N, C-alpha and C positions, 0 to 999 in steps of 0.2 A: 314129094319137095316143094318146099316155099320158095319163092322168089318176089324179088322187090325192089325198090327205090332205097338208097342211102340219103337218110334225111339230112341234105346240104340246100343250101338257097340259090346253089349255081351250080351249073353245069360244068364250069370250068374248074372245078374245085382240084382234079386231078394234074391238069398242067401247072397251077399253084403251088400246089404241095411238091411237085417236081422239081420247082425252079425255085421257090421263095420260101418255103416253111422254113429250112435251114440253111444257112451260110455254108456246109460243108456236106456232102451227100454219105460221107461215111458215118453220120452220126446214127442213120437207123440201126446198126447193131448196136449202139449205146441205148436206145430206146428201148428195142426189143426185150433187151437184157434186163435194162431196168425195170419193164414191167412185169417179168418172169421174176425178179427179186420182190418186187410188189405184192405178186401174188404170194409168194413162199412167205414172204413176212405176216401176211393176212392170214395165212394158215396157224403160223406160230402163236399170233394175237389169240385168235380163236381157240385155239388149243389151251392156251393159257388160262384163257376164261372158262375153260370147261365145256365150250360151246361143242368141241370136239372130243371125242372118246379114243382112248388107245394110242397106240404108238404112231408117230409121222411116218416114220420110214426115211428112205434116200430122199433129201432134198435137193440134190445135187443139180443144178442147169446144165444141160448139155448142149454143145454146139456142133453141130456136123455141115460137112458138105459133100455132094454127090455131083459130080462132073458130068456124069453119064446124064442124069437126069436133070442135070444144070439147076440143082436147087441148092439152098441154103437153109437150115431148119435151126431152130431154138426150141427147147424143149424142157419144161419144168413139170413140178410135181406139187404145183400149188393148190389153190382153189378151184381153179377151173371155173368155168362159165354155165350157166344152163341157156338153153333158146332166148327164154326171157331176156335174160342179161345180155347176151350178144346184141339182142335186138337194140335196148337200153345204152349200150356202152360203146357199141361199134356202128352200128346203123345210124346213128342219133350223132353226126359228130361235134365234138366240143363238149360233151358233157364227159365227167370223169369217175370212174367208179371210185377212186381214189378219194375223191372229195366227200362221197356218200359214206364211205367207210370211216373216213376220219371223223365225221360228225358223229356217226353212232358209237366210235369206240376211241373220242378223241383223248381219254385219260390213259389207255392202255395201249393203243396202236405203237408197233415198234416199228419205228424207221419207214414209214410209208412214202416211198419217192414222189408218185402221184401225179403221175401224167398220163395214164391209160387214157385212150382216145386220139388227139391229134399225135401223139407220141408214136402208135400203131402205127398210123397212115404214113408216116417217114418211109415205111418199107416200099412204099411204091415209088419212091425217087430210084430205086433200082431195079423193080420188078416188073414185067409183064402180066403176072398173076400171083395172088397170095390166097394162101388157103389158112384157116384156122380149125384145128381138130381138137376138140375140148370136151372136157370132164368135169362137171361140178364135185366138188367135197360131197353134196347133199344126197343123204339116202335116196335109192332107186332113181338116181339122175342117169340120164342117157348120155350118151355121147353124140356131139353135135360138129357138124362140118362146115364151117361157110367157107365162100369163096367168091373172088371179085378177079376182074382183070382188068381193073383200072380205069373203070366207068361207072356212073352210079348204079349201074345195075349189079346186083350181087344173088347168090343163091345159098340156101342153107337146107341141110337134108342130115337124116341120121349117118353115124359111122361107127366104127369101132376102135376102142382104144383101151389099153389095160391100164385100170389105175386112173385117178383122179389127176389133175393137171390141164396142159396145154400144149400144143404144138403149134409153132409158127413157121408155115412153109412158104419160102421165097421161091418163084421161078424167074430167075433174073434175068435180066433185059441183055440185048446185044452190047449194049454199052458199059455194062456192070460185071463183065466175064471176070473181072480182078478178083471179084470178092469169091471165087471158088478156088483161088489160090491158098494154101496153107499158111504160108508166109504173111499173106496180106491178113488174113484172119486173126493169125497169132500177133500181129504187132498191134491190130485195134482194139484185140480183147487187153492188151498189155497196156494201151496208152489209156482206154476208156475204163476199164473193169478191174484192173488189178487190185483194188481194195474192198471190191464189192462184198457186202456182209453175208452172202449166200455162195458157197463153193461152186466154180463153173469149171465144167470140164472140156477140153476140147481135145479129141484124141486122146490117143494113149502114150505113156512114158515108153521111151525107147532107152538102148544101151546098147554097145559094141561087143559083139561075141564073135571070136572066129573072124576079126577083120573086119566084119560086117555090121550093120545098125540092124538091131532086132526090136520088133515092137513087143510090149509086155502086154499081159491083160489090166494091168493097173492103169486107172484113167489118169490123165495128165491135168492136174487143178492149175490154173494159170492165175489163181488170184488168194492174196491173204486176206483173210475174213477178218481179223483183227488186228489191223495196222496199231502203229505206235500210238499215233493221237488219240485214238479211241480207249486208251489205258490209263490208269491212273498213274500221274508223276511220281507219287509215294512210292511205287511199284516199280519204277525205271531206274537203271544206273546211267552212268556217261556212256557205258561201252555201248548198250541199246540204243541211246540217241546218235553214238557216231555210226555204228550198223546199220540204222534206218537211212541213216544220210546217205551213205555210201549206194545203199539199195536205190536211192532217188536218183544220184548221181555218181555214177561207177567210178569216172575218171579223175575225181578233184581231190584235193588234199582234205583233210580235217577241219571240220568248222572250228572257229573261235569259241563259240559257246550256242547256246538256243533259249529259246523262249516256248514254254508249252503252254498254250490257250486253253482255259477250260471256261467257258461262261455261258450261264444259262439265264443271266436277265440283264439288260430287259430284252437279248435276243438271245438264241441258241449260237454257241459258235466253238468250237475245237480246232485243233492244228498245231504245228510246230514250225515255228519258224528260226531258221539258223544265220548266224552271222558269219559271213564266208571271208578268205584273206583275200581283199580286193586291192588292198595296197592304193597304187596309183594309176591304177589301169581303169579309167573310167568307161573305155569301149567295152562295157561288159554286155553280156545275153541279158535281157530284162524279161526273159520268160522263163525264169527259175522257181517262181511262186506258181504251185499247181492249186487251183481252186475246185472245190469238190460241193457235192450237195448229197448229202447222207451216204457218202463214199463213192457217189459215182463221179467221175471225172467231168468237169465244166470247160475250163479253159486254162491255157498256161499264160495267155495274155492279160496281165491284169493291169497294165497303165490305165490309169484313170478309175479303176476299181480300188486300188490303194493308192495312198500318196506316191507321189512319184518316187521319193526318196526310199521307199521301203521296197521297190521294185528291184533295188541292189541284193536284197536280202533272198535265200533261198528257203523252201519250204512247202508245207501243206496247211491250207485254211479248209475247213470243211463247215457248211451251215445249212440246214434245211431252210434258212430263211432267204437262201441266194435263190433266184429263179432258175431251173434247169433250161437256161437259153443261150445260144452262144453269140447272141448278139452284143457285142461290147457297149454299144450305145444305149442298149435296153438296161443292162447291167449298172452303167454309170449314172443312169438317171432313178434308180430303184432307191427307194428311201431306207431299205432295211440295210442295202450296200453302202450306203453312206455312212449310217450310224456304226458300221461293223467297222469300216474305213478309220474313222475319228477314235475308236475304242483301240483299235492294234495301234495307232501312233503312240496313244497314253501308254499301252501296256509296254511296247518297247522301250519309251523313255523311261519308266517304273523299274525295268529290267536291268536299264544301264546304270541308274540310280544305285540300287541294290546292289550290284554287282563292284561299284565304285566305294560304295560305303563299308562293303564286309572285305574287301580283300584289293586296296587301292594298289598294293604293289604288282598284283596280276594283271590290275586294269591298265597300269601305266606300260606293262611290257608288252600287252597287245594295242597299244594305242595307235601305233604306225598302221596297224591293219584297220582299224576303227575308225581312224581319222577322216577318212574321205566320205564314210558312210553319215558319221555323224554332222561335219561341216554340210554336207547336201541336205540333210535334215534341215538344220537351222537357217539356210538360206531359203528353202522351199517353204516351211512349215513355220509359221509363227508361233504355234502352241507348242509344238517340239523345241522351239529354240527356248521358251519360258522355261521349262524344264531343263533343257540339257546344259544351259549356262552355268548350273551350278556343280557339271561332273565334266565338261569340255575342258580339254587341256591345252594349256601352250605350252611349248617346247623350246629351249633356249638352245644355244651354240654349245653347251657345254652337255648337253642330253640331260637337262634336269627339267622335269615337269609341274608344271604350277596351274591351280584353277584362275579365272579371269580374277578372281579377289587376290588371291594369294599373290600374283604378279603384279597387281598394281599396287598394293603393298611395299613389294620389294623394289619397284623403281621409283617410287613418289617423291622420295629426298632428292635424289642425284639427277631424276630425268623430267623434273618440270620447268619449263623454259619461262622467259622474263615476263611472259602472257599469261602464267597460272596455268599453261596447257601440259598437259602429261604426254609426254613424246615416247612413243613405242617405236625401238628400231628393229630393225628385222634384216635379213639376209635371206635370198633365197637360193644362193651355193656357197656352202661354207668354204669350198677351195679357192672357187674362183674370187670370191668377196672378202678371203683372209685379212688382207693388208687393211682394210676399212674395218673389218670386225676387231682386229688388232689396236687398231687407233682408239675405237671405242672404249674396250675394255681398259687401255691405258688410261683414258679418262675417268675411270670409274663406273663406265655405262655396261648393262646388260642389254644383249642382242638375240631375239627372237629367231628360229629357225622355219621359216616358211617356205618349205619346200614342194610343196604337193601340188597337184594338178589343179586345186579348186581354189588354192589360197589368195590369188589375185580377186575372187569374186567375196571370199571370206572375209578378206580384210576390209575390203569396200562396204561390205554389210555390218561387220561388227563397229567400225568407226563412227558409223550412225548411232549405233547404240550404246556406246561409251560416253561418257559426259566428259565435256572439256579435254576432249584426248585427240591425237591425231597419229596415225602410223607413217612412217619414213623409213625407207629403205636406208640401209647403211651407206650404201655408195650415192645417195643423191646430192650430198653436198659434202664440202671437206667437215671435219668433225666439229670446228666451233660454230660452224654454221647450223648443223643440225639440231642442235640443242641451244638456241640464242640465250645467254645468260648476261652478259654484259655489253659495255661498248667496245668496239673494235680497237685493237691496238694502232698505232700509228705504222703507217707503211714508210721504210725507207727509201721506197722509189717515189719521183716526183711524177706528175701526171704527165709531163712532157716524155720522162723517161719511160712510162707504161704504154705511152703512143707509140713511141719508136719501136718499144720491143714486140708489140702486138705482131706486125709484118714478120719480124723474126721467126717466132714459133709459128706463124702460120705457114710459113716457107715448108717446114718439114712434117705438117700434119697429114695424115691419109685423106685421100679425096673420095673415099666409098661413103663417107657421112659427113655432115655437118658439124663443125666443131667452132665454138664461140669462144674466144678468149676472154678469160675476165681476172682481176687480181683480187685477192684478200692479204691481210695483215694478219698473218699467221706467226707462230713462234717459230724460232730458226731451227727449233731441232724437228718441226712438220717437214714432210716431204715438201720439195721445191715445186712440182707440179703433180697435179692431181685431175684425174678425169673423172667427171662425175653425169649424170644424166637426173635432170628435173621428174620429181616424183610424180607430177601430174600425168606429164608426156610419156613416161616409161608405163605408169598402169594403164592409162588410154591404149597404148599399144599393146599391151600384155591381154587387155580386154578384148581387144580387136581379134587377136590371132585365138582366143578361145571363144569367138563368135559372139561377143557380149554386146553385139549392135553400133559398134565404133568403127566400122569399117572405114571411114574417111581417115582416121587418124593410123590405121594400117597402111595405108597407102602414102603416107608421108615418109620422107627419108629419114634413118637414125639421125638423132640431135643430140650432141653432147655439150659439156662445158669442159674447157682447159683452165684450171685455176691454178694462176701462178702466185705462189708465195712470195709478198714482195720483201718480206724480211730474210729469204734465205740467202746463204752466203753465194753459192753457186748463180744462182738467178742474179744475184749484186755483180758477181763477176762476169757473166756474159753482157750485163749493162755496161762494165767499164771496156770492156773488150771493144763495145760496139763504139764507145766515144773514142777509143784508140785509133781504131781502124778507119772509121768511116764520119767521125764527128765534124772533121774540117769540111769535108764535102756537103754534109748535112745543113751546117751551117751557111755555107756559100748559097744553098739553094734556097734557105729560110731567109737570107739577106734578099735574093731575087724575089721571093713571094712576098717579102712584109710591104714594100712599096704598092704593090700590085693588089692585094688585099685592103690597105688602107683607100686606096683610091676609088676599088669598087666598092667599098664599105660607104663612103661620100655618097657615090652615084645612086645605091640602094636608097641611102636614106631620103636623098631628096626625091626621087621617085616615088616613095612610101605613100607621102600625101596626095600624089597627083592620079586623076583618072587616066585609063589606059590609052584614052585619044589625046590625053594632054604630053603626053612623053613624046620629046622628039625622037624622029628615027635615028640620028646620029648617037643619041642618049643611050638608045637601045642596042646598037651595034656596037658601041662602047663597053657597056655590060658584057656583051656576049663574048667579045674580045678577051677582057680580062680574066672572064670565068674559064676560056679556054687555055688562056697561058699558066693560071693559077693550076688548073689541073694536071697540065704537062709537067709541070714542076714537080707537084705531089706526086705523080706516078714515078718520075724519074727518082724520087725520094724515097716511094715503097720498093722500086726495083733495086736499089742499093740496098735497102735494109733485109730485103728477101733473099739477096746474093748473099750477103753476110749470113744470113740464117742456112743457108742452102750449104754454105761451105765448112760451116762451126759443126766439129763434133761433139760438143759437149750438149748443143744443142739437141740436135739428134738423140743423143744418149739421153738425154732426161725426158724426151717425150717419149722414148721406145719403153723406158723404166715406168712411165705413166700407163700407158698404154699394157705394157705386161702387167701391172698391179689389177688392170681393169678387165684381164682376159683377152685382149684385142691383138695382142701382138701374137702372129701366128705364122708358119712358113716360111717363105724368102726371107720377110722382113725380121723373124727371129733367129734366123742362121747368122744375117747380117750383123744383128745386135750383139750375139756371141761373139762373133770375131772383133766387133769392133770393142767390145769390153776387155776382150785380152790385150789388142794393141793400146787401149788407154792403162791399162795396169803396167 
């Protein structure tokens, strides 16, 4: 028997392996099976080169557990190792047999995973002792047994094994008993090894007979050695892609379409990416793309490895250029991963452009499902935006679709304002904003429907890209103000009448939000009152609700404009009724206010050119007294106007109509409105 010390630079290598080598201890099984696949693929390569004669026989890799012995074993029929190779590749940590092999057979090697060495030592994360029983494919090779109990000391001795290959036997430690359970090993094999290129057997197939489960002689093969992404796209049909999709994601509906990647320059990359039906639900799982290295599962946490918007896709990516390491930060800093990420973005954009060009009708039918994905990409990736602007669509309230260029041509003549800016009108809810949409259409305008969850961000983004253009929600102002083209019409209300009407309308407005009463000279056929919200304030509040860094605006109360049509007959009627009922009282109050205001104005004028200390105290007291009397009289006027407004059913009816058109009349107030409408009729 030979004994010795493993060639490491520190006595503490095993605690390091147990704690820090990999972020998840279950990875050990992936590493051991990857090594077994390596050994088998090397054997195939040597056979193809003619270095091995005759049939290779059964190359199945077998995984087994023995609860009595407390062991988990991985066995292969690959090339095996000699005592010298064990000394080189096992005892000298950090050397890799795969690297030597690749160098020798770099033009013929068949998918060598390539991490023998440290990968093997991951077994000590779960084991108190590990044994290797191995026999080389070389002629007259002896069987060698290597054993180590998690210290730098190891032992090598001769042993017995039928045929070439390697058995790795793990004596599991107390904390790792879970890896003796069939269900646990089955789930790990399915997660990490379900697409490996060499058949892996775990247990036997079972079937139900006479009411009980019976074990058969047939091995239970847990993997598909020829997954869809390794096959030629020309040999596959839509049914094949959909079947594979449901194999990956059993509970989801069919995808929209897929992209089959097959790149061999400037790096190797294969895979299939699917466009799922994500619609308006942005809260989706972002662990749907599985990353593989030569059919070995690496991770499904691909944020930062592929661009953020691509994490909305489902599917598989496989590249030998992706390091077999589960540290995301390591993957993100890898130059090959960055190149792959950039290339995938380009391929996705090219595929979408191809579908749009070849079958626009189908593309439009799928647009509502694709929209979130494409908008997300355009906002977050400039290179994607450059390509996507040619096939990204805008949908109007009539359900018609336009490219950016097509829509610009459609609205250019009608929707250019007096400052030569092109105004894109949009609605976020076709039902709630119907009256505003209808008013815009009556003017000959077109209105976009922007009801997606990302549309607030998207509008802000493309507004910076479109030259001499702005986006305005259709209820941001009265229709004549949305796209200003000429001087305003004259108002039939005087400034004094407007001042009197303001408290009248304020008396009936809801207290849950701020309403600013303004006046516009609109056509008599336009609505008497319209409630609008500033485009800027509404966008800021929308951005705040979406977590757009505008939290200050989110804390502000809602603020609206009550726009009064100064030319509408019903508004003029209210003004006339006001004059009839309280006009005399207001005139008397004005007569009292007038001399007080004149007197105060004279005192203010005299005090204006004096320094503070030059103004006599009696002058200050007189100004304060006049101000108080004027304020009291103004308040009396205000009370009379509000009392008139509060008792006037027509005022309340017009305000409720404006609230109803804006989707703000609900509950008890809506019930009262219906009853009052019947009374008025």
